[in-house]
TIVO-2410 file (N, C-alpha, C; in nm, 3 decimals):
# residues 163
REC num residu      c1      c2      c3 atome chaine
REC   1      X   0.161   9.290  15.777     N      A
REC   1      X   0.195   9.297  15.918    CA      A
REC   1      X   0.345   9.325  15.929     C      A
REC   2      X   0.378   9.410  16.025     N      A
REC   2      X   0.518   9.447  16.048    CA      A
REC   2      X   0.553   9.413  16.193     C      A
REC   3      X   0.676   9.367  16.215     N      A
REC   3      X   0.723   9.336  16.350    CA      A
REC   3      X   0.845   9.420  16.380     C      A
REC   4      X   0.842   9.491  16.492     N      A
REC   4      X   0.956   9.570  16.538    CA      A
REC   4      X   1.015   9.501  16.660     C      A
REC   5      X   1.138   9.458  16.649     N      A
REC   5      X   1.204   9.385  16.757    CA      A
REC   5      X   1.245   9.480  16.869     C      A
REC   6      X   1.197   9.455  16.989     N      A
REC   6      X   1.236   9.527  17.110    CA      A
REC   6      X   1.243   9.423  17.221     C      A
REC   7      X   1.360   9.363  17.238     N      A
REC   7      X   1.374   9.258  17.339    CA      A
REC   7      X   1.363   9.315  17.480     C      A
REC   8      X   1.282   9.251  17.563     N      A
REC   8      X   1.271   9.294  17.703    CA      A
REC   8      X   1.388   9.242  17.785     C      A
REC   9      X   1.398   9.291  17.903     N      A
REC   9      X   1.497   9.239  17.998    CA      A
REC   9      X   1.441   9.111  18.060     C      A
REC  10      X   1.523   9.009  18.074     N      A
REC  10      X   1.478   8.888  18.142    CA      A
REC  10      X   1.440   8.920  18.286     C      A
REC  11      X   1.505   9.020  18.344     N      A
REC  11      X   1.475   9.061  18.481    CA      A
REC  11      X   1.334   9.113  18.500     C      A
REC  12      X   1.264   9.147  18.391     N      A
REC  12      X   1.127   9.197  18.400    CA      A
REC  12      X   1.025   9.083  18.418     C      A
REC  13      X   1.071   8.959  18.414     N      A
REC  13      X   0.979   8.846  18.428    CA      A
REC  13      X   0.891   8.859  18.553     C      A
REC  14      X   0.950   8.894  18.664     N      A
REC  14      X   0.873   8.906  18.789    CA      A
REC  14      X   0.764   9.010  18.779     C      A
REC  15      X   0.791   9.121  18.712     N      A
REC  15      X   0.689   9.225  18.694    CA      A
REC  15      X   0.576   9.176  18.605     C      A
REC  16      X   0.612   9.110  18.494     N      A
REC  16      X   0.509   9.054  18.406    CA      A
REC  16      X   0.422   8.956  18.484     C      A
REC  17      X   0.487   8.866  18.559     N      A
REC  17      X   0.415   8.764  18.634    CA      A
REC  17      X   0.324   8.825  18.741     C      A
REC  18      X   0.368   8.934  18.803     N      A
REC  18      X   0.283   8.997  18.905    CA      A
REC  18      X   0.161   9.064  18.843     C      A
REC  19      X   0.173   9.110  18.719     N      A
REC  19      X   0.059   9.169  18.649    CA      A
REC  19      X  -0.036   9.061  18.601     C      A
REC  20      X   0.020   8.953  18.545     N      A
REC  20      X  -0.063   8.850  18.484    CA      A
REC  20      X   0.009   8.715  18.494     C      A
REC  21      X  -0.025   8.633  18.594     N      A
REC  21      X   0.039   8.501  18.607    CA      A
REC  21      X   0.011   8.413  18.484     C      A
REC  22      X   0.100   8.318  18.460     N      A
REC  22      X   0.085   8.228  18.346    CA      A
REC  22      X  -0.051   8.160  18.346     C      A
REC  23      X  -0.101   8.140  18.225     N      A
REC  23      X  -0.228   8.074  18.197    CA      A
REC  23      X  -0.349   8.158  18.238     C      A
REC  24      X  -0.330   8.292  18.246     N      A
REC  24      X  -0.440   8.383  18.275    CA      A
REC  24      X  -0.435   8.501  18.178     C      A
REC  25      X  -0.539   8.584  18.183     N      A
REC  25      X  -0.541   8.711  18.112    CA      A
REC  25      X  -0.593   8.816  18.210     C      A
REC  26      X  -0.558   8.941  18.183     N      A
REC  26      X  -0.602   9.050  18.271    CA      A
REC  26      X  -0.609   9.179  18.191     C      A
REC  27      X  -0.716   9.255  18.210     N      A
REC  27      X  -0.730   9.387  18.152    CA      A
REC  27      X  -0.664   9.487  18.247     C      A
REC  28      X  -0.571   9.568  18.194     N      A
REC  28      X  -0.497   9.662  18.278    CA      A
REC  28      X  -0.497   9.801  18.216     C      A
REC  29      X  -0.467   9.897  18.298     N      A
REC  29      X  -0.445  10.033  18.252    CA      A
REC  29      X  -0.311  10.038  18.180     C      A
REC  30      X  -0.298  10.121  18.077     N      A
REC  30      X  -0.167  10.133  18.011    CA      A
REC  30      X  -0.056  10.170  18.109     C      A
REC  31      X  -0.087  10.245  18.213     N      A
REC  31      X   0.014  10.284  18.312    CA      A
REC  31      X   0.076  10.163  18.383     C      A
REC  32      X   0.002  10.054  18.392     N      A
REC  32      X   0.054   9.934  18.461    CA      A
REC  32      X   0.175   9.876  18.390     C      A
REC  33      X   0.191   9.907  18.261     N      A
REC  33      X   0.302   9.851  18.183    CA      A
REC  33      X   0.418   9.948  18.165     C      A
REC  34      X   0.405  10.066  18.221     N      A
REC  34      X   0.512  10.164  18.211    CA      A
REC  34      X   0.637  10.108  18.277     C      A
REC  35      X   0.746  10.110  18.202     N      A
REC  35      X   0.872  10.059  18.254    CA      A
REC  35      X   0.903   9.916  18.216     C      A
REC  36      X   0.801   9.835  18.183     N      A
REC  36      X   0.834   9.698  18.142    CA      A
REC  36      X   0.818   9.678  17.991     C      A
REC  37      X   0.740   9.763  17.928     N      A
REC  37      X   0.737   9.765  17.781    CA      A
REC  37      X   0.839   9.870  17.740     C      A
REC  38      X   0.925   9.839  17.643     N      A
REC  38      X   1.026   9.937  17.601    CA      A
REC  38      X   0.961  10.072  17.567     C      A
REC  39      X   1.034  10.179  17.594     N      A
REC  39      X   0.982  10.314  17.570    CA      A
REC  39      X   0.917  10.320  17.432     C      A
REC  40      X   0.791  10.352  17.432     N      A
REC  40      X   0.715  10.353  17.307    CA      A
REC  40      X   0.596  10.445  17.325     C      A
REC  41      X   0.566  10.528  17.227     N      A
REC  41      X   0.453  10.620  17.241    CA      A
REC  41      X   0.316  10.552  17.237     C      A
REC  42      X   0.310  10.422  17.208     N      A
REC  42      X   0.181  10.354  17.202    CA      A
REC  42      X   0.105  10.362  17.334     C      A
REC  43      X   0.175  10.347  17.446     N      A
REC  43      X   0.105  10.348  17.574    CA      A
REC  43      X   0.036  10.481  17.601     C      A
REC  44      X   0.094  10.591  17.556     N      A
REC  44      X   0.031  10.722  17.579    CA      A
REC  44      X  -0.093  10.740  17.493     C      A
REC  45      X  -0.110  10.658  17.390     N      A
REC  45      X  -0.226  10.665  17.302    CA      A
REC  45      X  -0.326  10.553  17.329     C      A
REC  46      X  -0.304  10.477  17.436     N      A
REC  46      X  -0.385  10.359  17.461    CA      A
REC  46      X  -0.509  10.389  17.543     C      A
REC  47      X  -0.615  10.316  17.513     N      A
REC  47      X  -0.738  10.320  17.591    CA      A
REC  47      X  -0.731  10.214  17.701     C      A
REC  48      X  -0.679  10.098  17.667     N      A
REC  48      X  -0.668   9.986  17.761    CA      A
REC  48      X  -0.570   9.885  17.704     C      A
REC  49      X  -0.537   9.785  17.786     N      A
REC  49      X  -0.445   9.680  17.743    CA      A
REC  49      X  -0.496   9.548  17.799     C      A
REC  50      X  -0.495   9.445  17.715     N      A
REC  50      X  -0.526   9.311  17.762    CA      A
REC  50      X  -0.396   9.232  17.763     C      A
REC  51      X  -0.355   9.187  17.882     N      A
REC  51      X  -0.233   9.108  17.895    CA      A
REC  51      X  -0.274   8.961  17.903     C      A
REC  52      X  -0.208   8.878  17.821     N      A
REC  52      X  -0.233   8.735  17.818    CA      A
REC  52      X  -0.101   8.664  17.847     C      A
REC  53      X  -0.106   8.561  17.931     N      A
REC  53      X   0.017   8.491  17.970    CA      A
REC  53      X   0.000   8.341  17.953     C      A
REC  54      X   0.100   8.281  17.890     N      A
REC  54      X   0.102   8.137  17.869    CA      A
REC  54      X   0.239   8.085  17.914     C      A
REC  55      X   0.253   7.954  17.918     N      A
REC  55      X   0.381   7.897  17.961    CA      A
REC  55      X   0.395   7.754  17.912     C      A
REC  56      X   0.520   7.712  17.905     N      A
REC  56      X   0.555   7.572  17.883    CA      A
REC  56      X   0.663   7.540  17.984     C      A
REC  57      X   0.728   7.427  17.969     N      A
REC  57      X   0.827   7.385  18.068    CA      A
REC  57      X   0.937   7.488  18.091     C      A
REC  58      X   0.990   7.549  17.984     N      A
REC  58      X   1.103   7.641  17.998    CA      A
REC  58      X   1.073   7.784  17.958     C      A
REC  59      X   0.953   7.811  17.910     N      A
REC  59      X   0.922   7.944  17.858    CA      A
REC  59      X   0.797   8.002  17.923     C      A
REC  60      X   0.798   8.134  17.938     N      A
REC  60      X   0.678   8.210  17.973    CA      A
REC  60      X   0.656   8.311  17.863     C      A
REC  61      X   0.533   8.321  17.816     N      A
REC  61      X   0.498   8.411  17.707    CA      A
REC  61      X   0.395   8.511  17.757     C      A
REC  62      X   0.425   8.640  17.741     N      A
REC  62      X   0.333   8.747  17.779    CA      A
REC  62      X   0.304   8.830  17.655     C      A
REC  63      X   0.176   8.851  17.627     N      A
REC  63      X   0.135   8.939  17.518    CA      A
REC  63      X   0.049   9.048  17.578     C      A
REC  64      X   0.092   9.172  17.558     N      A
REC  64      X   0.015   9.289  17.601    CA      A
REC  64      X  -0.047   9.348  17.475     C      A
REC  65      X  -0.177   9.326  17.457     N      A
REC  65      X  -0.245   9.375  17.338    CA      A
REC  65      X  -0.298   9.516  17.368     C      A
REC  66      X  -0.229   9.614  17.313     N      A
REC  66      X  -0.257   9.755  17.340    CA      A
REC  66      X  -0.368   9.804  17.247     C      A
REC  67      X  -0.473   9.860  17.306     N      A
REC  67      X  -0.581   9.918  17.228    CA      A
REC  67      X  -0.549  10.066  17.206     C      A
REC  68      X  -0.488  10.093  17.090     N      A
REC  68      X  -0.438  10.228  17.058    CA      A
REC  68      X  -0.548  10.312  16.994     C      A
REC  69      X  -0.568  10.431  17.050     N      A
REC  69      X  -0.667  10.525  16.996    CA      A
REC  69      X  -0.606  10.597  16.876     C      A
REC  70      X  -0.675  10.589  16.763     N      A
REC  70      X  -0.634  10.658  16.641    CA      A
REC  70      X  -0.741  10.764  16.612     C      A
REC  71      X  -0.722  10.882  16.673     N      A
REC  71      X  -0.822  10.989  16.661    CA      A
REC  71      X  -0.848  11.029  16.516     C      A
REC  72      X  -0.744  11.052  16.432     N      A
REC  72      X  -0.771  11.093  16.295    CA      A
REC  72      X  -0.857  10.993  16.216     C      A
REC  73      X  -0.841  10.866  16.243     N      A
REC  73      X  -0.918  10.765  16.172    CA      A
REC  73      X  -1.046  10.726  16.247     C      A
REC  74      X  -1.069  10.785  16.364     N      A
REC  74      X  -1.185  10.748  16.449    CA      A
REC  74      X  -1.191  10.597  16.469     C      A
REC  75      X  -1.076  10.540  16.508     N      A
REC  75      X  -1.067  10.395  16.522    CA      A
REC  75      X  -0.984  10.358  16.645     C      A
REC  76      X  -0.998  10.233  16.684     N      A
REC  76      X  -0.914  10.173  16.787    CA      A
REC  76      X  -0.842  10.057  16.720     C      A
REC  77      X  -0.709  10.058  16.727     N      A
REC  77      X  -0.628   9.952  16.666    CA      A
REC  77      X  -0.560   9.872  16.775     C      A
REC  78      X  -0.557   9.740  16.758     N      A
REC  78      X  -0.484   9.653  16.849    CA      A
REC  78      X  -0.338   9.645  16.804     C      A
REC  79      X  -0.247   9.672  16.897     N      A
REC  79      X  -0.102   9.669  16.870    CA      A
REC  79      X  -0.036   9.584  16.978     C      A
REC  80      X  -0.017   9.454  16.955     N      A
REC  80      X   0.040   9.369  17.059    CA      A
REC  80      X   0.191   9.385  17.077     C      A
REC  81      X   0.232   9.372  17.202     N      A
REC  81      X   0.373   9.360  17.238    CA      A
REC  81      X   0.390   9.222  17.299     C      A
REC  82      X   0.490   9.147  17.254     N      A
REC  82      X   0.515   9.013  17.308    CA      A
REC  82      X   0.649   9.011  17.380     C      A
REC  83      X   0.650   8.943  17.494     N      A
REC  83      X   0.774   8.920  17.571    CA      A
REC  83      X   0.780   8.771  17.601     C      A
REC  84      X   0.885   8.705  17.555     N      A
REC  84      X   0.904   8.562  17.581    CA      A
REC  84      X   1.027   8.546  17.669     C      A
REC  85      X   1.007   8.483  17.783     N      A
REC  85      X   1.117   8.459  17.877    CA      A
REC  85      X   1.159   8.312  17.867     C      A
REC  86      X   1.286   8.293  17.832     N      A
REC  86      X   1.344   8.160  17.823    CA      A
REC  86      X   1.416   8.134  17.956     C      A
REC  87      X   1.351   8.058  18.043     N      A
REC  87      X   1.404   8.036  18.178    CA      A
REC  87      X   1.531   7.951  18.179     C      A
REC  88      X   1.547   7.863  18.082     N      A
REC  88      X   1.666   7.779  18.079    CA      A
REC  88      X   1.791   7.859  18.042     C      A
REC  89      X   1.773   7.969  17.968     N      A
REC  89      X   1.888   8.052  17.928    CA      A
REC  89      X   1.890   8.187  18.000     C      A
REC  90      X   1.793   8.211  18.086     N      A
REC  90      X   1.778   8.343  18.152    CA      A
REC  90      X   1.787   8.455  18.049     C      A
REC  91      X   1.710   8.440  17.942     N      A
REC  91      X   1.709   8.538  17.833    CA      A
REC  91      X   1.565   8.570  17.795     C      A
REC  92      X   1.547   8.681  17.727     N      A
REC  92      X   1.413   8.720  17.683    CA      A
REC  92      X   1.420   8.780  17.544     C      A
REC  93      X   1.311   8.766  17.471     N      A
REC  93      X   1.301   8.827  17.338    CA      A
REC  93      X   1.159   8.879  17.322     C      A
REC  94      X   1.142   8.973  17.229     N      A
REC  94      X   1.009   9.028  17.209    CA      A
REC  94      X   1.006   9.141  17.110     C      A
REC  95      X   0.888   9.203  17.101     N      A
REC  95      X   0.870   9.316  17.011    CA      A
REC  95      X   0.724   9.348  16.988     C      A
REC  96      X   0.701   9.445  16.900     N      A
REC  96      X   0.568   9.495  16.868    CA      A
REC  96      X   0.521   9.445  16.733     C      A
REC  97      X   0.392   9.414  16.723     N      A
REC  97      X   0.328   9.381  16.596    CA      A
REC  97      X   0.248   9.503  16.553     C      A
REC  98      X   0.277   9.551  16.433     N      A
REC  98      X   0.206   9.667  16.377    CA      A
REC  98      X   0.127   9.624  16.255     C      A
REC  99      X   0.013   9.687  16.236     N      A
REC  99      X  -0.069   9.665  16.115    CA      A
REC  99      X  -0.102   9.518  16.094     C      A
REC 100      X  -0.148   9.454  16.200     N      A
REC 100      X  -0.187   9.314  16.191    CA      A
REC 100      X  -0.305   9.296  16.096     C      A
REC 101      X  -0.327   9.172  16.058     N      A
REC 101      X  -0.430   9.144  15.959    CA      A
REC 101      X  -0.542   9.055  16.013     C      A
REC 102      X  -0.548   9.030  16.144     N      A
REC 102      X  -0.652   8.943  16.198    CA      A
REC 102      X  -0.786   9.018  16.203     C      A
REC 103      X  -0.891   8.940  16.205     N      A
REC 103      X  -1.027   8.994  16.206    CA      A
REC 103      X  -1.052   9.078  16.332     C      A
REC 104      X  -1.114   9.191  16.314     N      A
REC 104      X  -1.153   9.285  16.421    CA      A
REC 104      X  -1.034   9.346  16.494     C      A
REC 105      X  -0.917   9.349  16.430     N      A
REC 105      X  -0.800   9.416  16.487    CA      A
REC 105      X  -0.826   9.566  16.499     C      A
REC 106      X  -0.901   9.621  16.406     N      A
REC 106      X  -0.941   9.761  16.410    CA      A
REC 106      X  -1.091   9.767  16.436     C      A
REC 107      X  -1.131   9.850  16.531     N      A
REC 107      X  -1.273   9.869  16.556    CA      A
REC 107      X  -1.307  10.016  16.543     C      A
REC 108      X  -1.429  10.040  16.505     N      A
REC 108      X  -1.480  10.176  16.486    CA      A
REC 108      X  -1.592  10.197  16.587     C      A
REC 109      X  -1.559  10.245  16.706     N      A
REC 109      X  -1.657  10.251  16.815    CA      A
REC 109      X  -1.771  10.352  16.797     C      A
REC 110      X  -1.761  10.445  16.705     N      A
REC 110      X  -1.870  10.538  16.682    CA      A
REC 110      X  -1.843  10.678  16.735     C      A
REC 111      X  -1.925  10.769  16.690     N      A
REC 111      X  -1.910  10.911  16.722    CA      A
REC 111      X  -1.916  10.938  16.873     C      A
REC 112      X  -2.006  10.871  16.945     N      A
REC 112      X  -2.021  10.895  17.089    CA      A
REC 112      X  -1.892  10.865  17.164     C      A
REC 113      X  -1.825  10.758  17.123     N      A
REC 113      X  -1.698  10.722  17.186    CA      A
REC 113      X  -1.597  10.834  17.171     C      A
REC 114      X  -1.580  10.881  17.049     N      A
REC 114      X  -1.478  10.984  17.024    CA      A
REC 114      X  -1.519  11.120  17.079     C      A
REC 115      X  -1.650  11.149  17.086     N      A
REC 115      X  -1.694  11.272  17.152    CA      A
REC 115      X  -1.658  11.267  17.300     C      A
REC 116      X  -1.683  11.153  17.363     N      A
REC 116      X  -1.650  11.136  17.505    CA      A
REC 116      X  -1.500  11.141  17.529     C      A
REC 117      X  -1.425  11.080  17.440     N      A
REC 117      X  -1.280  11.080  17.451    CA      A
REC 117      X  -1.225  11.222  17.438     C      A
REC 118      X  -1.277  11.297  17.344     N      A
REC 118      X  -1.233  11.436  17.325    CA      A
REC 118      X  -1.266  11.521  17.447     C      A
REC 119      X  -1.382  11.498  17.506     N      A
REC 119      X  -1.426  11.578  17.620    CA      A
REC 119      X  -1.347  11.547  17.747     C      A
REC 120      X  -1.300  11.423  17.762     N      A
REC 120      X  -1.238  11.385  17.888    CA      A
REC 120      X  -1.087  11.359  17.879     C      A
REC 121      X  -1.031  11.359  17.760     N      A
REC 121      X  -0.887  11.339  17.746    CA      A
REC 121      X  -0.851  11.196  17.712     C      A
REC 122      X  -0.733  11.178  17.658     N      A
REC 122      X  -0.688  11.047  17.609    CA      A
REC 122      X  -0.674  10.944  17.719     C      A
REC 123      X  -0.659  10.986  17.844     N      A
REC 123      X  -0.643  10.890  17.953    CA      A
REC 123      X  -0.772  10.824  17.996     C      A
REC 124      X  -0.886  10.872  17.943     N      A
REC 124      X  -1.014  10.811  17.979    CA      A
REC 124      X  -1.019  10.669  17.924     C      A
REC 125      X  -1.078  10.579  18.000     N      A
REC 125      X  -1.087  10.439  17.958    CA      A
REC 125      X  -1.234  10.402  17.943     C      A
REC 126      X  -1.271  10.362  17.823     N      A
REC 126      X  -1.408  10.325  17.791    CA      A
REC 126      X  -1.413  10.178  17.757     C      A
REC 127      X  -1.526  10.114  17.784     N      A
REC 127      X  -1.539   9.974  17.744    CA      A
REC 127      X  -1.535   9.961  17.592     C      A
REC 128      X  -1.466   9.862  17.543     N      A
REC 128      X  -1.455   9.839  17.400    CA      A
REC 128      X  -1.516   9.704  17.366     C      A
REC 129      X  -1.575   9.694  17.248     N      A
REC 129      X  -1.638   9.570  17.206    CA      A
REC 129      X  -1.539   9.454  17.197     C      A
REC 130      X  -1.414   9.482  17.167     N      A
REC 130      X  -1.314   9.376  17.152    CA      A
REC 130      X  -1.238   9.347  17.281     C      A
REC 131      X  -1.295   9.387  17.394     N      A
REC 131      X  -1.238   9.354  17.525    CA      A
REC 131      X  -1.338   9.267  17.600     C      A
REC 132      X  -1.289   9.175  17.683     N      A
REC 132      X  -1.382   9.094  17.763    CA      A
REC 132      X  -1.457   9.181  17.863     C      A
REC 133      X  -1.575   9.135  17.905     N      A
REC 133      X  -1.653   9.214  18.001    CA      A
REC 133      X  -1.599   9.200  18.143     C      A
REC 134      X  -1.532   9.089  18.175     N      A
REC 134      X  -1.470   9.073  18.306    CA      A
REC 134      X  -1.331   9.137  18.302     C      A
REC 135      X  -1.268   9.153  18.417     N      A
REC 135      X  -1.137   9.217  18.421    CA      A
REC 135      X  -1.021   9.117  18.417     C      A
REC 136      X  -1.048   8.988  18.442     N      A
REC 136      X  -0.943   8.887  18.437    CA      A
REC 136      X  -1.006   8.749  18.430     C      A
REC 137      X  -0.923   8.651  18.399     N      A
REC 137      X  -0.974   8.515  18.394    CA      A
REC 137      X  -0.867   8.418  18.349     C      A
REC 138      X  -0.908   8.294  18.332     N      A
REC 138      X  -0.819   8.190  18.284    CA      A
REC 138      X  -0.802   8.204  18.133     C      A
REC 139      X  -0.682   8.181  18.084     N      A
REC 139      X  -0.652   8.200  17.943    CA      A
REC 139      X  -0.740   8.113  17.853     C      A
REC 140      X  -0.766   7.990  17.894     N      A
REC 140      X  -0.847   7.902  17.810    CA      A
REC 140      X  -0.995   7.942  17.809     C      A
REC 141      X  -1.033   8.039  17.889     N      A
REC 141      X  -1.171   8.087  17.892    CA      A
REC 141      X  -1.188   8.224  17.825     C      A
REC 142      X  -1.082   8.276  17.765     N      A
REC 142      X  -1.089   8.405  17.695    CA      A
REC 142      X  -1.166   8.385  17.566     C      A
REC 143      X  -1.282   8.447  17.556     N      A
REC 143      X  -1.371   8.424  17.442    CA      A
REC 143      X  -1.383   8.546  17.351     C      A
REC 144      X  -1.275   8.620  17.334     N      A
REC 144      X  -1.274   8.733  17.241    CA      A
REC 144      X  -1.178   8.697  17.128     C      A
REC 145      X  -1.236   8.663  17.014     N      A
REC 145      X  -1.157   8.610  16.902    CA      A
REC 145      X  -1.041   8.700  16.862     C      A
REC 146      X  -1.063   8.832  16.857     N      A
REC 146      X  -0.955   8.921  16.813    CA      A
REC 146      X  -0.840   8.922  16.912     C      A
REC 147      X  -0.866   8.905  17.040     N      A
REC 147      X  -0.760   8.900  17.140    CA      A
REC 147      X  -0.679   8.771  17.126     C      A
REC 148      X  -0.748   8.659  17.107     N      A
REC 148      X  -0.679   8.531  17.084    CA      A
REC 148      X  -0.596   8.538  16.957     C      A
REC 149      X  -0.651   8.599  16.852     N      A
REC 149      X  -0.578   8.611  16.726    CA      A
REC 149      X  -0.454   8.699  16.742     C      A
REC 150      X  -0.463   8.805  16.823     N      A
REC 150      X  -0.349   8.892  16.848    CA      A
REC 150      X  -0.237   8.815  16.918     C      A
REC 151      X  -0.273   8.729  17.013     N      A
REC 151      X  -0.174   8.647  17.083    CA      A
REC 151      X  -0.097   8.561  16.983     C      A
REC 152      X  -0.169   8.490  16.898     N      A
REC 152      X  -0.104   8.399  16.802    CA      A
REC 152      X  -0.027   8.476  16.695     C      A
REC 153      X  -0.078   8.592  16.654     N      A
REC 153      X  -0.006   8.674  16.555    CA      A
REC 153      X   0.127   8.723  16.613     C      A
REC 154      X   0.126   8.764  16.740     N      A
REC 154      X   0.250   8.811  16.804    CA      A
REC 154      X   0.351   8.697  16.817     C      A
REC 155      X   0.304   8.579  16.856     N      A
REC 155      X   0.394   8.465  16.870    CA      A
REC 155      X   0.453   8.428  16.733     C      A
REC 156      X   0.371   8.427  16.631     N      A
REC 156      X   0.418   8.394  16.496    CA      A
REC 156      X   0.517   8.499  16.446     C      A
REC 157      X   0.487   8.627  16.468     N      A
REC 157      X   0.575   8.734  16.422    CA      A
REC 157      X   0.712   8.725  16.489     C      A
REC 158      X   0.714   8.698  16.619     N      A
REC 158      X   0.841   8.685  16.690    CA      A
REC 158      X   0.919   8.563  16.637     C      A
REC 159      X   0.848   8.454  16.619     N      A
REC 159      X   0.913   8.332  16.569    CA      A
REC 159      X   0.977   8.358  16.432     C      A
REC 160      X   0.906   8.428  16.344     N      A
REC 160      X   0.960   8.456  16.210    CA      A
REC 160      X   1.072   8.560  16.213     C      A
REC 161      X   1.074   8.647  16.312     N      A
REC 161      X   1.180   8.747  16.321    CA      A
REC 161      X   1.312   8.685  16.366     C      A
REC 162      X   1.306   8.569  16.426     N      A
REC 162      X   1.425   8.502  16.476    CA      A
REC 162      X   1.501   8.428  16.368     C      A
REC 163      X   1.440   8.411  16.254     N      A
REC 163      X   1.503   8.334  16.146    CA      A
REC 163      X   1.599   8.418  16.066     C      A
***
């Protein structure tokens, strides 16, 4: 697993919160994160994004798990971006997790998926097995193991990058 540090602006907290309030998750279009995730080509290759938000007394944690389409490999890879807002210091830190090792981080949706994607363009959004069937919910009710694992992998990667 590799972590690329890209600290967000603390001023983006309001935008993150408007997309996904603390203690919830929400499935969003990649376009919804344009401007709050640092310039990165991942969003242009994304099928969908699951944003998860948690909080403690002084911190808000947002993880945007990007479902990146890998056409050459006929796969969908999860690439999380984490943004942690430290309210006591009015500061933020974050970055991208690449090549994670959690279970079901990569899915192989099948020929029909990629035929449909090729026919309609990369901006088409198809349901994925590793996404919840609802569009939003409470964080403690998120029952997709790979999404929960992505959240914890991003938090761990950021924590280890700070040392």
